PAFI-932283 format. One record per residue (C-alpha): residue number from 1; residue in one letter; x, y, z. Coordinates in steps of 0.5 Angstrom, whole numbers, plus 500, padded with zeros to 3 digits. Layout:
<atoms>
 pos code  xx  yy  zz
 NUM    a   X   Y   Z
...
</atoms>
This chain:
<atoms>
 pos code  xx  yy  zz
   1    x 702 102 562
   2    x 698 095 563
   3    x 693 095 569
   4    x 693 087 570
   5    x 696 085 576
   6    x 699 078 578
   7    x 694 072 580
   8    x 693 072 587
   9    x 687 069 592
  10    x 688 074 597
  11    x 688 082 597
  12    x 692 086 602
  13    x 687 092 603
  14    x 680 095 601
  15    x 683 100 597
  16    x 687 095 593
  17    x 680 091 592
  18    x 677 097 589
  19    x 682 099 584
  20    x 682 092 582
  21    x 675 092 580
  22    x 676 099 577
  23    x 682 096 573
  24    x 678 090 570
  25    x 672 093 568
  26    x 671 095 561
  27    x 676 093 555
  28    x 683 095 556
  29    x 685 100 550
  30    x 692 100 547
  31    x 694 106 551
  32    x 694 102 557
  33    x 687 104 560
  34    x 680 102 559
  35    x 675 105 554
  36    x 670 108 558
  37    x 675 112 562
  38    x 680 118 560
  39    x 686 119 564
  40    x 688 127 565
  41    x 692 132 568
  42    x 689 138 572
  43    x 693 144 573
  44    x 693 147 580
  45    x 688 153 577
  46    x 683 148 575
  47    x 683 144 581
  48    x 682 150 585
  49    x 676 152 580
  50    x 673 145 580
  51    x 674 144 588
  52    x 678 138 586
  53    x 685 139 590
  54    x 689 133 591
  55    x 689 130 598
  56    x 685 136 600
  57    x 678 136 596
  58    x 679 129 594
  59    x 683 124 597
  60    x 685 116 597
  61    x 679 114 601
  62    x 674 119 598
  63    x 677 120 590
  64    x 670 121 587
  65    x 668 128 585
  66    x 662 130 581
  67    x 663 135 575
  68    x 657 139 572
  69    x 657 138 564
  70    x 655 145 564
  71    x 661 148 568
  72    x 666 144 564
  73    x 663 147 557
  74    x 663 154 560
  75    x 671 153 562
  76    x 672 151 555
  77    x 669 157 552
  78    x 672 162 557
  79    x 679 159 557
  80    x 679 156 550
  81    x 686 152 549
  82    x 688 153 556
  83    x 683 149 559
  84    x 685 142 561
  85    x 679 139 558
  86    x 680 142 551
  87    x 683 135 548
  88    x 677 132 550
  89    x 671 137 548
  90    x 667 132 543
  91    x 667 127 549
  92    x 664 131 554
  93    x 659 134 549
  94    x 657 127 547
  95    x 656 125 554
  96    x 649 123 555
  97    x 648 126 562
  98    x 648 132 566
  99    x 654 130 571
 100    x 660 127 570
 101    x 665 123 575
 102    x 672 125 576
 103    x 676 120 580
 104    x 683 122 583
 105    x 688 117 581
 106    x 693 117 587
 107    x 697 111 585
 108    x 698 114 578
 109    x 695 107 576
 110    x 693 110 569
 111    x 699 115 568
 112    x 696 121 571
 113    x 693 124 577
 114    x 686 124 575
 115    x 681 120 570
 116    x 674 122 567
 117    x 669 117 567
 118    x 666 117 559
 119    x 660 113 560
 120    x 654 112 565
 121    x 655 105 566
 122    x 662 106 568
 123    x 660 112 573
 124    x 654 107 576
 125    x 660 102 577
 126    x 664 107 580
 127    x 659 110 585
 128    x 656 103 586
 129    x 662 098 586
 130    x 660 091 584
 131    x 662 085 588
 132    x 669 083 587
 133    x 670 077 584
 134    x 677 072 585
 135    x 683 075 581
 136    x 684 069 577
 137    x 677 069 574
 138    x 677 076 573
 139    x 683 076 569
 140    x 681 070 565
 141    x 674 072 563
 142    x 671 078 559
 143    x 669 084 562
 144    x 662 083 561
 145    x 662 076 564
 146    x 666 079 570
 147    x 660 084 571
 148    x 655 079 570
 149    x 657 074 575
 150    x 657 077 582
 151    x 658 074 588
 152    x 659 076 595
 153    x 666 077 597
 154    x 669 072 602
 155    x 674 075 608
 156    x 681 074 607
 157    x 686 073 612
 158    x 690 080 614
 159    x 698 080 611
 160    x 703 084 615
 161    x 706 089 611
 162    x 710 092 616
 163    x 706 098 619
 164    x 705 095 626
 165    x 712 096 627
 166    x 712 103 625
 167    x 705 104 630
 168    x 709 100 636
 169    x 715 105 635
 170    x 711 111 635
 171    x 707 109 641
 172    x 708 110 648
 173    x 709 104 652
 174    x 711 103 660
 175    x 718 101 662
 176    x 716 099 669
 177    x 710 097 673
 178    x 705 103 674
 179    x 706 106 681
 180    x 699 106 685
 181    x 697 111 691
 182    x 691 110 695
 183    x 689 117 699
 184    x 684 116 704
 185    x 680 120 709
 186    x 676 119 715
 187    x 668 120 713
 188    x 666 124 718
 189    x 671 130 716
 190    x 668 130 709
 191    x 664 137 708
 192    x 667 139 715
 193    x 669 147 715
 194    x 676 148 715
 195    x 680 153 719
 196    x 687 156 717
 197    x 691 159 722
 198    x 699 161 723
 199    x 703 157 728
 200    x 710 156 730
 201    x 714 151 727
 202    x 719 151 732
 203    x 714 150 738
 204    x 710 144 734
 205    x 713 137 734
 206    x 715 134 728
 207    x 713 141 725
 208    x 719 141 720
 209    x 725 136 718
 210    x 732 139 717
 211    x 736 136 712
 212    x 743 138 714
 213    x 749 137 710
 214    x 754 132 711
 215    x 761 130 708
 216    x 760 123 704
 217    x 766 119 704
 218    x 764 115 698
 219    x 766 122 694
 220    x 772 124 697
 221    x 777 118 695
 222    x 784 120 695
 223    x 788 116 689
 224    x 794 113 692
 225    x 797 110 686
 226    x 797 111 678
 227    x 800 107 673
 228    x 803 111 667
 229    x 807 109 661
 230    x 811 113 656
 231    x 814 111 650
 232    x 818 114 644
 233    x 817 112 637
 234    x 820 114 631
 235    x 815 118 626
 236    x 809 114 623
 237    x 810 112 616
 238    x 805 108 611
 239    x 808 104 606
 240    x 805 098 601
 241    x 807 094 596
 242    x 804 089 591
 243    x 805 082 593
 244    x 802 075 591
 245    x 796 073 595
 246    x 794 066 594
 247    x 789 065 600
 248    x 786 069 606
 249    x 789 067 612
 250    x 787 069 619
 251    x 793 071 624
 252    x 794 075 630
 253    x 800 077 634
 254    x 800 079 641
 255    x 806 082 645
 256    x 808 085 651
 257    x 814 090 653
 258    x 820 087 656
 259    x 822 089 663
 260    x 827 089 668
 261    x 825 085 675
 262    x 824 090 681
 263    x 831 088 684
 264    x 834 090 677
 265    x 831 096 677
 266    x 833 098 684
 267    x 840 096 682
 268    x 840 100 676
 269    x 838 106 679
 270    x 843 106 685
 271    x 849 104 681
 272    x 855 109 680
 273    x 855 108 673
 274    x 848 112 672
 275    x 850 117 677
 276    x 856 119 673
 277    x 853 119 667
 278    x 847 124 669
 279    x 853 128 672
 280    x 857 128 666
 281    x 851 130 661
 282    x 847 135 665
 283    x 850 141 663
 284    x 850 139 656
 285    x 842 137 657
 286    x 841 144 660
 287    x 844 148 654
 288    x 840 144 649
 289    x 834 146 652
 290    x 836 153 653
 291    x 837 153 645
 292    x 830 150 644
 293    x 827 156 647
 294    x 831 161 643
 295    x 830 158 636
 296    x 826 153 632
 297    x 831 147 630
 298    x 825 145 626
 299    x 825 151 621
 300    x 827 150 614
 301    x 832 155 612
 302    x 831 153 605
 303    x 824 154 604
 304    x 824 161 608
 305    x 830 163 603
 306    x 825 162 597
 307    x 820 167 600
 308    x 825 173 598
 309    x 823 173 591
 310    x 815 173 593
 311    x 816 180 595
 312    x 814 186 591
 313    x 818 188 585
 314    x 822 181 585
 315    x 824 177 579
 316    x 818 172 580
 317    x 813 173 575
 318    x 806 175 578
 319    x 802 174 572
 320    x 797 169 570
 321    x 798 165 565
 322    x 794 162 560
 323    x 793 154 561
 324    x 788 152 556
 325    x 781 154 554
 326    x 774 151 552
 327    x 769 153 547
 328    x 764 149 543
 329    x 761 151 536
 330    x 755 148 537
 331    x 752 147 544
 332    x 755 154 547
 333    x 754 158 540
 334    x 751 165 542
 335    x 750 163 549
 336    x 754 165 555
 337    x 756 161 561
 338    x 752 162 568
 339    x 756 158 573
 340    x 762 153 573
 341    x 764 148 578
 342    x 770 143 578
 343    x 769 136 579
 344    x 771 135 586
 345    x 774 128 585
 346    x 776 127 578
 347    x 782 131 576
 348    x 782 136 570
 349    x 774 136 569
 350    x 770 142 570
 351    x 763 143 568
 352    x 760 149 566
 353    x 752 151 565
 354    x 751 155 559
 355    x 745 160 558
 356    x 742 164 552
 357    x 744 171 551
 358    x 737 174 551
 359    x 733 179 554
 360    x 727 178 557
 361    x 723 181 551
 362    x 727 177 546
 363    x 726 171 550
 364    x 719 171 550
 365    x 719 173 543
 366    x 723 167 541
 367    x 720 162 546
 368    x 719 157 540
 369    x 726 157 538
 370    x 728 156 545
 371    x 724 149 546
 372    x 728 146 540
 373    x 735 148 543
 374    x 735 145 550
 375    x 739 148 556
 376    x 745 144 557
 377    x 751 143 562
 378    x 757 141 559
 379    x 763 137 562
 380    x 770 139 559
 381    x 776 135 560
 382    x 784 137 559
 383    x 785 131 555
 384    x 780 134 550
 385    x 779 141 549
 386    x 775 141 543
 387    x 769 135 545
 388    x 765 136 551
 389    x 765 129 555
 390    x 758 129 558
 391    x 752 133 557
 392    x 747 134 562
 393    x 740 136 560
 394    x 736 141 563
 395    x 729 143 563
 396    x 731 151 563
 397    x 737 155 563
 398    x 741 153 569
 399    x 744 159 573
 400    x 747 155 579
 401    x 749 148 580
 402    x 753 144 585
 403    x 756 138 586
 404    x 754 134 592
 405    x 760 134 597
 406    x 758 127 600
 407    x 757 124 593
 408    x 760 127 587
 409    x 756 123 582
 410    x 749 127 585
 411    x 749 134 582
 412    x 743 139 584
 413    x 741 145 579
 414    x 737 151 580
 415    x 733 153 573
 416    x 731 160 570
 417    x 723 158 571
 418    x 724 156 579
 419    x 725 149 578
 420    x 730 145 582
 421    x 733 139 578
 422    x 737 133 580
 423    x 742 129 576
 424    x 746 122 577
 425    x 752 121 573
 426    x 754 115 577
 427    x 754 111 570
 428    x 758 116 566
 429    x 764 116 571
 430    x 769 112 568
 431    x 768 116 561
 432    x 770 122 565
 433    x 776 119 568
 434    x 778 116 561
 435    x 782 120 556
 436    x 780 121 549
 437    x 786 120 544
 438    x 783 123 538
 439    x 783 130 541
 440    x 790 132 540
 441    x 790 129 533
 442    x 784 132 530
 443    x 787 139 533
 444    x 792 139 528
 445    x 788 137 522
 446    x 785 141 517
 447    x 778 145 516
 448    x 775 139 513
 449    x 777 134 518
 450    x 775 139 523
 451    x 768 139 521
 452    x 768 131 520
 453    x 770 131 527
 454    x 765 135 530
 455    x 759 131 527
 456    x 763 125 530
 457    x 763 129 537
 458    x 755 130 536
 459    x 754 122 536
 460    x 759 120 541
 461    x 758 125 547
 462    x 752 122 551
 463    x 747 126 554
 464    x 744 125 561
 465    x 737 126 563
 466    x 735 129 569
 467    x 733 124 575
 468    x 728 129 578
 469    x 725 136 578
 470    x 721 140 582
 471    x 714 142 580
 472    x 713 149 578
 473    x 707 151 582
 474    x 712 148 588
 475    x 718 152 587
 476    x 721 159 586
 477    x 717 164 582
 478    x 723 167 579
 479    x 730 165 577
 480    x 734 161 582
 481    x 740 165 583
 482    x 744 161 588
 483    x 744 154 591
 484    x 748 150 596
 485    x 748 144 600
 486    x 747 144 607
 487    x 753 140 611
 488    x 752 133 613
 489    x 753 135 620
 490    x 746 137 621
 491    x 739 137 618
 492    x 733 142 618
 493    x 726 139 620
 494    x 719 141 618
 495    x 719 146 624
 496    x 725 150 621
 497    x 729 147 627
 498    x 737 144 626
 499    x 737 137 628
 500    x 742 132 628
 501    x 744 128 622
 502    x 745 121 624
 503    x 747 119 617
 504    x 753 124 616
 505    x 751 125 609
 506    x 749 131 605
 507    x 741 131 604
 508    x 738 138 604
 509    x 739 144 599
 510    x 738 151 600
 511    x 736 155 594
 512    x 734 163 594
 513    x 731 167 588
 514    x 729 174 587
 515    x 722 172 589
 516    x 723 174 596
 517    x 724 167 599
 518    x 730 162 601
 519    x 727 155 601
 520    x 730 149 604
 521    x 729 142 600
 522    x 730 135 602
 523    x 732 129 597
 524    x 730 124 601
 525    x 723 120 600
 526    x 718 122 605
 527    x 715 118 610
 528    x 708 117 607
 529    x 711 114 601
 530    x 715 109 605
 531    x 709 104 605
 532    x 708 105 598
 533    x 715 103 597
 534    x 715 097 601
 535    x 709 095 596
 536    x 713 096 590
 537    x 718 091 593
 538    x 713 085 593
 539    x 712 087 585
 540    x 719 085 583
 541    x 717 079 579
 542    x 713 084 574
 543    x 716 086 568
 544    x 720 092 569
 545    x 718 099 566
 546    x 722 101 560
 547    x 726 107 561
 548    x 728 109 554
 549    x 732 115 556
 550    x 736 111 561
 551    x 735 115 567
 552    x 737 112 574
 553    x 731 111 579
 554    x 735 115 584
 555    x 730 120 585
 556    x 724 117 582
 557    x 720 119 588
 558    x 721 126 587
 559    x 720 127 580
 560    x 714 133 579
 561    x 712 132 587
 562    x 718 135 590
 563    x 716 140 595
 564    x 720 145 599
 565    x 721 143 606
 566    x 721 150 609
 567    x 720 157 606
 568    x 724 163 609
 569    x 722 170 607
 570    x 726 176 608
 571    x 721 182 610
 572    x 724 189 610
 573    x 726 192 617
 574    x 723 199 616
 575    x 717 199 611
 576    x 712 194 608
 577    x 715 189 603
 578    x 720 184 602
 579    x 728 183 600
 580    x 729 180 594
 581    x 736 176 595
 582    x 741 174 589
 583    x 746 170 593
 584    x 747 167 600
 585    x 752 165 605
 586    x 751 161 611
 587    x 755 160 617
 588    x 756 153 618
 589    x 756 151 611
 590    x 763 149 609
 591    x 761 145 603
 592    x 764 149 598
 593    x 771 150 602
 594    x 776 147 598
 595    x 783 148 601
 596    x 786 142 600
 597    x 789 138 594
 598    x 785 134 589
 599    x 788 128 592
 600    x 786 129 599
 601    x 779 131 597
 602    x 779 125 593
 603    x 781 120 599
 604    x 776 124 603
 605    x 770 123 598
 606    x 772 115 597
 607    x 772 114 605
 608    x 765 118 605
 609    x 762 113 599
 610    x 764 107 603
 611    x 760 108 609
 612    x 754 113 605
 613    x 748 109 604
 614    x 744 110 597
 615    x 740 116 596
 616    x 734 112 593
 617    x 734 108 600
 618    x 734 114 605
 619    x 728 116 608
 620    x 726 122 612
 621    x 726 120 619
 622    x 721 122 625
 623    x 722 128 629
 624    x 722 124 635
 625    x 728 120 633
 626    x 732 126 632
 627    x 736 131 637
 628    x 735 138 636
 629    x 742 142 636
 630    x 743 148 640
 631    x 750 150 637
 632    x 748 151 630
 633    x 749 158 628
 634    x 742 159 624
 635    x 744 166 621
 636    x 746 168 614
 637    x 748 174 609
 638    x 744 175 603
 639    x 745 180 598
 640    x 739 183 594
 641    x 738 186 587
 642    x 738 193 590
 643    x 745 193 593
 644    x 743 191 600
 645    x 746 186 605
 646    x 741 183 609
 647    x 743 179 616
 648    x 738 175 618
 649    x 736 169 622
 650    x 733 163 618
 651    x 730 159 624
 652    x 723 160 624
 653    x 719 163 630
 654    x 712 161 632
 655    x 706 166 633
 656    x 704 165 641
 657    x 697 167 638
 658    x 695 163 632
 659    x 701 158 633
 660    x 703 159 626
 661    x 711 159 624
 662    x 713 166 621
 663    x 720 169 619
 664    x 723 174 623
 665    x 725 181 621
 666    x 733 181 619
 667    x 737 184 625
 668    x 741 189 620
 669    x 741 192 613
 670    x 747 195 610
 671    x 747 199 603
 672    x 754 199 601
 673    x 754 197 593
 674    x 751 201 588
 675    x 748 195 584
 676    x 746 188 585
 677    x 750 184 589
 678    x 753 178 585
 679    x 758 175 590
 680    x 757 173 597
 681    x 762 169 599
 682    x 766 167 606
 683    x 773 166 606
 684    x 776 159 607
 685    x 781 161 612
 686    x 776 165 617
 687    x 769 163 617
 688    x 767 170 620
 689    x 770 174 614
 690    x 765 175 608
 691    x 767 178 601
 692    x 761 182 597
 693    x 761 184 590
 694    x 756 189 587
 695    x 756 195 582
 696    x 763 198 582
 697    x 765 196 589
 698    x 767 190 593
 699    x 767 190 601
 700    x 769 185 606
 701    x 765 184 612
 702    x 766 181 619
 703    x 760 177 622
 704    x 758 180 629
 705    x 761 187 627
 706    x 754 191 625
 707    x 757 198 624
 708    x 759 197 617
 709    x 764 193 612
 710    x 771 193 615
 711    x 774 194 608
 712    x 771 198 602
 713    x 774 199 596
 714    x 773 205 592
 715    x 769 206 586
 716    x 772 203 580
 717    x 772 205 573
 718    x 768 199 570
 719    x 763 195 574
 720    x 765 189 578
 721    x 761 182 576
 722    x 764 177 580
 723    x 769 176 586
 724    x 772 170 589
 725    x 777 168 595
 726    x 784 165 594
 727    x 784 158 596
 728    x 791 158 598
 729    x 793 165 601
 730    x 788 168 606
 731    x 790 175 603
 732    x 789 174 596
 733    x 782 175 592
 734    x 780 176 585
 735    x 775 181 582
 736    x 772 180 575
 737    x 770 186 571
 738    x 765 188 565
 739    x 771 190 561
 740    x 774 183 561
 741    x 780 185 566
 742    x 781 181 573
 743    x 784 185 579
 744    x 788 181 584
 745    x 788 184 591
 746    x 794 183 596
 747    x 791 186 602
 748    x 798 185 605
 749    x 801 189 600
 750    x 796 194 598
 751    x 789 196 600
 752    x 787 202 596
 753    x 788 199 589
 754    x 789 192 586
 755    x 796 189 586
 756    x 796 187 579
 757    x 790 188 573
 758    x 790 183 567
 759    x 786 183 561
 760    x 783 176 560
 761    x 778 177 555
 762    x 774 182 551
 763    x 768 182 554
 764    x 765 181 561
 765    x 767 176 566
 766    x 761 172 569
 767    x 765 167 573
 768    x 771 165 577
 769    x 773 159 580
 770    x 780 157 583
 771    x 782 150 584
 772    x 788 146 587
 773    x 791 141 583
 774    x 797 140 587
 775    x 802 144 591
 776    x 806 146 585
 777    x 800 147 581
 778    x 794 152 582
 779    x 789 153 577
 780    x 784 159 576
 781    x 777 158 571
 782    x 775 164 568
 783    x 768 164 564
 784    x 766 170 559
 785    x 760 173 556
 786    x 761 170 550
 787    x 761 162 552
 788    x 769 161 553
 789    x 772 158 559
 790    x 779 160 560
 791    x 784 156 565
 792    x 789 160 568
 793    x 795 158 572
 794    x 796 162 578
 795    x 804 164 579
 796    x 808 162 585
 797    x 807 169 588
 798    x 800 168 588
 799    x 799 161 591
 800    x 805 160 596
 801    x 803 164 602
 802    x 808 168 606
 803    x 810 166 613
 804    x 805 167 618
 805    x 800 170 613
 806    x 794 168 616
 807    x 796 171 623
 808    x 798 177 620
 809    x 791 178 616
 810    x 787 176 623
 811    x 791 182 626
 812    x 790 186 620
 813    x 782 185 621
 814    x 782 186 628
 815    x 785 193 627
 816    x 780 194 622
 817    x 775 193 627
 818    x 778 197 632
 819    x 778 203 627
 820    x 771 202 625
 821    x 769 202 632
 822    x 773 208 634
 823    x 770 212 628
 824    x 763 210 630
 825    x 765 213 637
 826    x 768 219 634
 827    x 762 220 629
 828    x 757 219 635
 829    x 761 224 639
 830    x 761 229 633
 831    x 753 228 633
 832    x 752 230 640
 833    x 757 236 640
 834    x 753 238 634
 835    x 746 237 637
 836    x 748 241 643
 837    x 751 247 639
 838    x 744 247 635
 839    x 740 247 642
 840    x 745 252 645
 841    x 743 257 639
 842    x 736 255 639
 843    x 736 257 646
 844    x 740 264 645
 845    x 734 265 640
 846    x 729 264 644
 847    x 731 268 650
 848    x 728 275 651
 849    x 732 281 648
 850    x 734 286 654
 851    x 733 293 652
 852    x 740 298 652
 853    x 740 303 658
 854    x 741 310 657
 855    x 747 314 659
 856    x 744 318 664
 857    x 742 311 667
 858    x 749 308 667
 859    x 752 314 671
 860    x 746 314 676
 861    x 748 307 677
 862    x 755 308 678
 863    x 754 314 683
 864    x 750 309 687
 865    x 755 304 687
 866    x 760 309 689
 867    x 756 312 695
 868    x 755 305 697
 869    x 762 303 697
 870    x 764 310 701
 871    x 759 308 707
 872    x 762 301 707
 873    x 769 304 708
 874    x 766 309 714
 875    x 763 303 718
 876    x 769 299 717
 877    x 774 304 719
 878    x 769 306 725
 879    x 769 299 727
 880    x 777 299 727
 881    x 777 305 731
 882    x 781 309 726
 883    x 775 314 725
 884    x 772 317 731
 885    x 764 317 731
 886    x 764 325 730
 887    x 769 325 724
 888    x 766 326 717
 889    x 769 323 711
 890    x 770 328 705
 891    x 767 326 699
</atoms>
């Protein structure tokens, strides 16, 4: 990289003068830097060890750091080849002084973030810079002549680069003249004692002011007349034809309705002919209105008649049919498919991510071999089932990737090493849309021709290198298992608050990994880099940098410097520690819901691409310019590797004491699955219905119901590996098994067992992705552990919904919620009864034991009671006069 700059008599800033002096000092080597310095890259651990962290210990204003030679030698002895200074060991040992100068290269002038000064003279020049010469003279003379002729720099006029506009936008200005108030007081009252007392406001004049309500006539206007027009028109129909357009011509047409005059209107309304017509058709009009209320005249009887074959036990074939299969003997050999995605706009194109079929120990032992076998994403087309149309190069195995809903040419992926990758395939769209004619001919050829065809394929298939990748130190510490685009309806600020998205395009990404956190990323350039981008625009006349890989510069500003916007952790509810998510599902993330046909999606994406700006020109706006959104649901479901389903809020909370942002604990946690959760997906027809698959079961949840799943399957004989909703029928879902079978569940037909089970492959199924080509053709992409992609055609019975199927499923889910609430109440009642019973038993056990009475005591007590009874009888008889006082009662 050349350090020479274009000839100019003016400089823009003090920092630029310093960099110009440094770059002109010394002879320029063939590697792109002077001989007395050496560019180097320091890891975050080395920066922490030597106290030279970027933008913290060293900055653009203070880029110098003195390193002791003894410390560098000690680091090379302790860490050997791992040390960042090991490649320059001999240069450090030959340095004459005890302290070396390390310079922070913030603008990457010499290709790295730091460079080391190798001579004492260069160190003296950096610490005590010479007076800058004119740029023209410095470029024409030798380095020795430049430092020999020193003179005082002359002040140069200041050139605006647009920074004052940002200062004016952020500054607060007065919109009106300021109000001036003057408060005065009699001087003798200064320092006088003040006495407070109570008084009656009614007795004092002007003691209070009463504001009585009154009716304002300006707000009680009565509308006397309103002009309203109604016009019936035929059904709107759009049609077009191809005509010869000679030259453009501006034309306009103005029209107005033709109306009767007031006199003609009055004569028409009072005519006997109109009255006779109304009287003659009144009865028929009334009958027609009654018939419209009784039956639907627009109901299609023929379409309803065809639904009779879709029921259980009918003649229609309900099985999935093999449509096509894709496999590659070179790129997917001994690999498995980790994720698949259909191209949103190009019909018949599907992308698959292939990963190594190795355990963690085998991956470590064969790390050298893996470096020679790069990770790829393959693009297959129905027109050529043997040759992949496009290859995306990845820094490591990709477990999840997604097309951008706003621009399908932008692809984001999550790697095994925790990095996030971005691709731009806009230059290869025409190749994906084209058709290779040699594919079908070579299929019918013999084995020798097939081998030659494969060699030709390897030379023709283009490989697309990634545009940007996040730094390993800034990403996840575990493999990224799920990645999603945030919808274009909102964006998230650095404070974790949902804000309005003025551009209306997808610019942010959500990722999750088993390292116990969910990260939000922004693909736009930060505002701090906007000034640097403006400076680069002034260097258009310079020779452009060579790009040997042909990588677009769409996301060049993010490469190796990309950091997450916010990090959301998932702390455990009851104990210390955090949950490790594998799959997530956001409420307002509707980007992955494809319920329309391919033509509708292509038309929608075409409209978006016409108004959407280029991603390379987007910048992160200031938070002051955006309005917070209160109606965005910030809740998400996360499935963990322990089989738990966590319901939490990703919006960060602020600590009142320290002011730091932290993640709140999840509100609910459910333990249903007996294995890691591999699927958390919302229904495309009901945004509050979620499907989870894990272990040997699957469950269906309703957001807001905290008692548990509304539907839970029984344990199957084989483990469930993946699940997906049908894109056309609300009651149908597909479950993949580890034995290669697919269970098709129709909840309107059966809920205790699958409607049908069909074997697809001999090994476990890794991914399932349905796709709607047209109303008459629905496809289901199924991948297996051996790296083969199967394309199945969905039968008519599984793709055509019955009448009112969505309404029936809605009522079914409501009944299941009522059942769950009733079951919860019964369980609480039974628990309370059990608790009362145990308390009663405990009370009986704690009561003192009364000793049993003897027979003599019992007879004595009975005799006493009998005597009391006789005495009471005597008293009553005497009071009634039936027994004289002298009489005695015989016992």
